[in-house]
N, C-alpha and C positions, 0 to 999 in steps of 0.2 A: 374655592379659595377666595379670600377678600370679601368685598361687599356683596350682599345679595340685595340689589336696589329695588325699591318700590317707587312709584311715580317717576320722577326724572332723576334717576340715580347717578347719571353722568354729569349732573350740573356742576359739581365741583371741578371735574376735569375740564368742562367747558370754560370755567372761570380761568383756569391756568392757560388753556389754549387761546383764550381771548387775549392773552398778552401778546399774541403774535398775529392778530387780525389786521385788517386794512380798513378802518372805519372812517367816519366823517360827520357833518354838522346838521343843524336843524333850522337853517335859514336865519341865523343870528346876524346882527348888523355891525359887528365890530370884530376886527382881527384878534382882539383879546379873547374872543369866544372860540377861537380856533385851537382846539386841543390836539390837532394833527397839523403839522406844517410840512410842506414838501418844497424842494428846490431843484430845478434843473440847471446844472452848471454849464459853463461854456463848452465843456466836452460833450455834455448831453445835447446841447443845442446844435452842435456840429453834427452829431450822430443823426438827430432828427432831420436836420437840413439835408444831409447827404441822401438819406433815404427818400425824402420827399422829392428832391430834385430827380432822383433816379425814377421814381414813379411818374413824375410829370413828363419826363422824356419819353418813357414808354407809352404814356397816354397820348402824347402829341403825334406819334408816328404810327400809322400814316394819317395825315389830314388831307382831305379833299377840299381844294379851294374852288371858289366860283369861277366859271368860265369867263373869259374876257373877249370882247369884240370891239374893234375900233377901225375907223377909216382914217388913213393918213395920206398925206401928199408926199410923193417921192419925186425928186427932180427927173425930168424927161418922161418918166412913166405916168406921172400925174397921180390921180387918186387910186389908192389901193386899200381894199378892205381886208384886214388881217384879223385873225382870231387865235386864241389860245384856249385849249380845252384839256380835260383830264389832268388838271394841275394838281400834283400830289407832292406834299412834303413827306418824304420817306425816311429821312435820317437827320438826327441832330447830335452834335457832339459838343459837350460843355467841358472846357479846359479848366475852369476854376469857378468856385462859388464861395460866397461868404454869408454869414449871418451876424447881424449886429442889433442886439436889443438896445432900446433907448427910450427917451421920453415920447417920441412920436409913434412908437410901436416896435415891432420886430421887423427888421428890414433884411430881406433875402435878395442877394444879387448874384446872378449867373452871368459871367462875362467871358469874352474871348471865345464865344461859341461859334460854331459853323453849322450850316444846314445845307441839305441837298434836296433838290426838287426835280421832278420830271414833268413834261407836258407834251401835248401834241399841238403843232402849229399848222395853219393853213392860210392861204391868201388867194384873192381873186381880183382881177382888174381887167378892164377893156382897153384894147390897143387899136389905134387907127393907123394902119400902115397903108394898105391899099383898100382893104375892106375891114369892117369892125370884127375884131377877134377877141374872144374872152379867154384870158389866160389864168390858170389856177395851178396851185401846187400845194403839197402838204408834206409833213414829216414830223420828226420828233426833236425835242430839245432838252438839254439839261441846264439846270440853274444852280449855281454855287453861291451861297451867301457866306460872307465872312464878317467878323467883328459884330456878331449878334450879341446883344445884351438884354437881359430881362431883369426888371426891378419889381419886387413885390413887397408891400408894407401891410402888415396885418396887426390887428389889435385883439387881445383876449380880454373879454369882459364877463363879469358875473351877471347872468340873466336869470333871475329868480332861482338862484342856487345852482344853475348849470353854467358851463363855460360856453360863451358865444364867441365865434371867430369872425371878425369883420375885416374885409379888405378895404383899406383906406387909399391905396394907390397900387396900380398895376400897369406897367408899361413895357413895351418891347421895341427895341431900336436896332437897326443894322447899318453898318458902314458901307460895305461894298457888295454889289451883286453882279455876277457875271453870267451871261446867257450864251450858250453854245448850241447852234443849230446843227442838226444832222440833215444834210441836204440843203437846198436853196443856194443862193449866190450871195456874194459879198454885199451887194446893195440891199438885199433883203435883211441880212443880219442887222445892219445898222438901223434900218427902218423899224425892224421888229423890236430891237432893244430900246430905241427911242419911244416907241409906242407903248411898250408894256413894262418897262423897268419900274416906274413909279407905282403902277397898279399892282404888280407882283409884290413889290416891297410892302405896300399898304395892306394887301391881302394876307401876307405872311404875318405881319405885325398884329393885325386885328384877330387873326385866327388863333395865334398863340396866346394873346391876351385874354380872349374869350374862353379858351380852353382852360387856362390856369384859374381864371375867376370861377368857372363852373366847378372845377375840382376842389377849390377852396371852399365853395359853398357846400359840397358834399362832406368835407371834413367838419364844417360847422354843424351840419345835420347830425353827423355821427357823434360829436361831442354833446349835443343837446339831447341825444337819445339815450345817453348813459343813465343807468338807474339811479334814482334818488335814495333808495333804501337797499340795503343788503341784509338778507336774513342769515343770521349766524346759527348754524346747527339747528335750524327750525325752532329756535327758542326765543330769540329776541331780534328785532330789526335795528339796523343802524341807519341813521339818516346820513347820506353821503353827498349832500349839497355843499357847495362852496360858500365861503364867507368873504364878502367884498370882492373887489377886482384883484386879479393877480398883480403882484408888484414886479415891474420890469426894471432891472438894474443894468449896469453897464455890461455885465458878463453872466447874468443869470436871471431866472424867473422864479418867483416864489409864490406858492399857493397856500391858502389857509382853509382848513376844514375843521368843523367842530369836533367830530369824533365821538360824541356821546350817544349812548343807546337812547332810542326814542322815548322810552318811558321813564328815563332817569329824572330825578326831581330837580326843580329849580334851585333848591338849596345847595345841591352838590355843585351846580354850575357856579353859583355865586361864591362859594367857598374857594374856588380855584381861580377866579378871574384875575387876582393880583399875584398869582404864583406862576402863571404860564409865561414863559419867555420863548417866543417863536424863532428867535435868531439862533442859528447854529451853523456849523461848518459842514461842507460836503466831503471833507477829508476823513478817511478812515486811516488813522496813522498818518503817514506822509503822502498817501496816494489820493489824488483828486479823482473822485468818481463822477459818473454822469448824472446821477440822481441821488438825492437824500430824502429820507422820510423820518420825521421826528414825531414820536407818539408820547404824549404826556400821560402821567400816571392817573390823571382824572378819567381817561378812557377806561382803564381797568376797574377803577372804583365804580364807574357807572355800570359796567358789566355786572359786577357783583351785586350792585343795588337792584338792578332789574331782576336778576335771578332770585334774589331774596324776596323782593316784592311779589314775584309771581309764585312764591312758595315752592320753588324747585329744589331747594337744598334739604332733602329728606332721604334718609337711608335706613334700611333694616339690615343689621349685621347678624346673620345666623350661621355663617360658615367662616372659620378662621383656620390658619395652618395648624395650630394646636387646638383641636376641637374641645379638649378638656377644659379650656378656659371658659367655655360656655356651659358649664355645669356647676351647680352651687357647691359641689364637693371641693373644687379648686379654690373656693373662697372661704373654706372652713376656718382658717386662721387669720384671714384678712377682715372678713365681716362675719364673725361667728353667728350673730343673730339671724343672718340670711340663711345659713346652713341649717340652723336649728328649726327655723320655721318652714323651710322648703328643702329638706334633705335630698340630695342627689337628683334634683330637678334640673331639666334643661332650661337654658336661658337664651335670650336674644337682646341685642342692644338697638334701641330705637333712637336714632340720631337725627337732630335737626338743628339748623343754625338759629341762634337767638337774635342776631343782627347781621347786617351785611358785612362781608369781609372787607378789610382795608388793605390796599396794595400801595407799597412805597417802592419807588425806583431809586437805586443808589448807583454809585460808580462801580460797585461790585456785582450788581445784578438786581434782583427784586426780592422784596420781603412782603409776605402776606400774613396779616394777623386775622385769625379766624376765631369766632365766638360761637360755641355750640353747646347744646344741651343733650346729654346722653341719659336716656331713661333705661334703667335695668328692668327687664320684663322676664317673669318666670312662667313656665308652662305648667299648669295643673290640669291634666287631662286635655280637654279641648279648649281650655280657658287660658288666656294670656293675662297675667296679673302684673301691673306696674308696681314696683316696690320702692324705687328710689330714683331721684334725678340728680345727676352730677353735672355741674357747669364746668366746661373745659375751655380755657383760653390758650391758644397755641400760635406760635409763629413759625412759618415755613419760609426758607430762603432758597434761592436758586439762581442760575444764570441761564442766558439764552444764547443760542448759536444757530448757524445755518448749516444744514447738511443737504447737499444737492439743491433741490427746489423746495425744501421744507425747513421750517423754523422748528427747532427742537429745544428741549431743556431737560434739566434734572434738578429736582428739589430735595432738600433734606430738612429734618426737624431741627429747629433751633432750641426752642424751650416751650414749656407749657405749665399751666397752673390749674389746680382743681379746687372746687368748693361745692359743698353739699347744698343743693337748692331745696329739696324736700325729701322726706323719707317716711315710709310706712312701717319701717322696722327699727326706728330709733336712730340716734346718732351713731356714727362710726368714724374711726380714725382715717382721715384722708391721706396722711403720709404713708399709711400701709397700702392704700389703693394706688398711690403714685407709681410704685415700682411696676405693678401689673399694667397700668395705663401706658407707661413708657414702652413696655414690650409690645403692647397692642398697637401703639402708634407706629413703632419702627418696623414691625413685622407684617402689619396688615394695611394700615392707612397709607404710609409712604410708598411701599412697593406698588400698591394699586394706582396711586397718582403717577408714579414714574413710568409705569407701563404705557400709559397714555401719552405722557409728555415725550417719551422716546419715539413714539409713532409720528409725532410732529404734526405740523399744520402746513398744508401745501400752499405755497404762495401763488395766488391766482395770476394767470396771464391775461393780457389785454389784446385781443385780436392778433395773436401770434407774437406779441411783444413779451419778452421774458427778461428776468434779471440774470446777470452774468458776473461772476467773481464778487458776489455780494458779501458784505461784512456787517457785523452787528456790534454796536458799542452802547454802553449805558452811561448816562451822566446823572446828576442829581435831578430827579423828577422825570427824566425822559429816556426812552429807548430810541436809538437812532439806527436806521437801516440805510446803508449807503452802498450803491451798486452801479456797475456798468449795465448797459442794455444790449440786447441782441434780438433779432427776429428769427424765430424758428419756423414761422409760417406767415408770410406776408401776402398770401393770396387774397385775403379779404380786402386789404387796402388797394391792391393792384386791380381787382375786379371793380372796386368802387370807382376808381379813377377812369377805368375804361368804359364804365357803363354809360 
């Protein structure tokens, strides 16, 4: 049933599925070249911030801090050598955190945090009462830090088409530190606190700052390791580099991606430069989503152009639901000369596109205009004889939707027109052929297309990050996907931070 393809018979299906892909750019230098634009809203920034803060906290505990040794003078006793070892930061609690995008970058602040540490203490000193006596003792201690605040400012920049994440400021500050010794005497507690409070404070602040900076560096490496091209159905690659630096606004971050297939012509790009409008809303209806992705119709036209230039739009139709249609006897009264010359012979249709399909996005969905040549071929023994070529221009429209984690669609035939391109059996009346062609398109072509469109296109996840409650809307020239985010598997990021 349907098409019996030769070469790349699924190319037309790929064209429709490419309406739901996730493409990008070829290193252009202007945001007007970005045919895909994406925005992370305030809600999305909060989601990312909360996740990163959680990962940072997990990566910070436990931290082993350097040992501390110091000699101090204690009244009456004199000089005492004290030391702190096995200093371990084992718990951090963050009560609140904020994220604020702005001109200086993206500022993340975790405030009102507390931290708990454990350590071993020891001291030794010499006493002269009657004879020299060396006195020593050791024990454990707990340290409680209150009013801990961490400030991180980062910048996202375009680095040769990838995103680079740079730390412009990172600081850690604490208000109060309380040291409680297990064992010892009161004079030791005060001496120990005086000796080590500043050093413990400095060690904690430096360790947290260093760890956060290192983790941010790993995120930067992850971003820069993202692929610059994505192969779509092993047919054509998309260049997924970014265009210019991200735009940081008061409550969102915008990204621009070119979105055209690598082999698409420069003429196509030029024809769309003044049509693309990258500004759009992250609202689907009245709901503010975490992320929005706007895909311009130029992306789909570039897909069809690449497929056409690669010669992948070619099908042989030799099986249809009503197989009698592929016998000259069924055409006896439509094209009499065909039956007279080839009575009761089997036929096949050799179909190829005469030019690249054109895709238009409207508020109601998409419309694809397809131009194809259909050669009628008759079997004479083992010989295939081309007898006529009919040009067919048809328009197909449909809408897109999301089902689970897949983008799906359904298309229907709008209209078509026929013209005789050449014939070996003389002229024949095209209006008679039109009725049979309508049956062929509605019973063979459209069902075949819709079978694949209903299967849908899986939305790729990014290291465990997936879309949630996604919605799809269309505007003039653009398809907009807006969605919340969720992590179904965050082990990659977690392992990266702990590495």
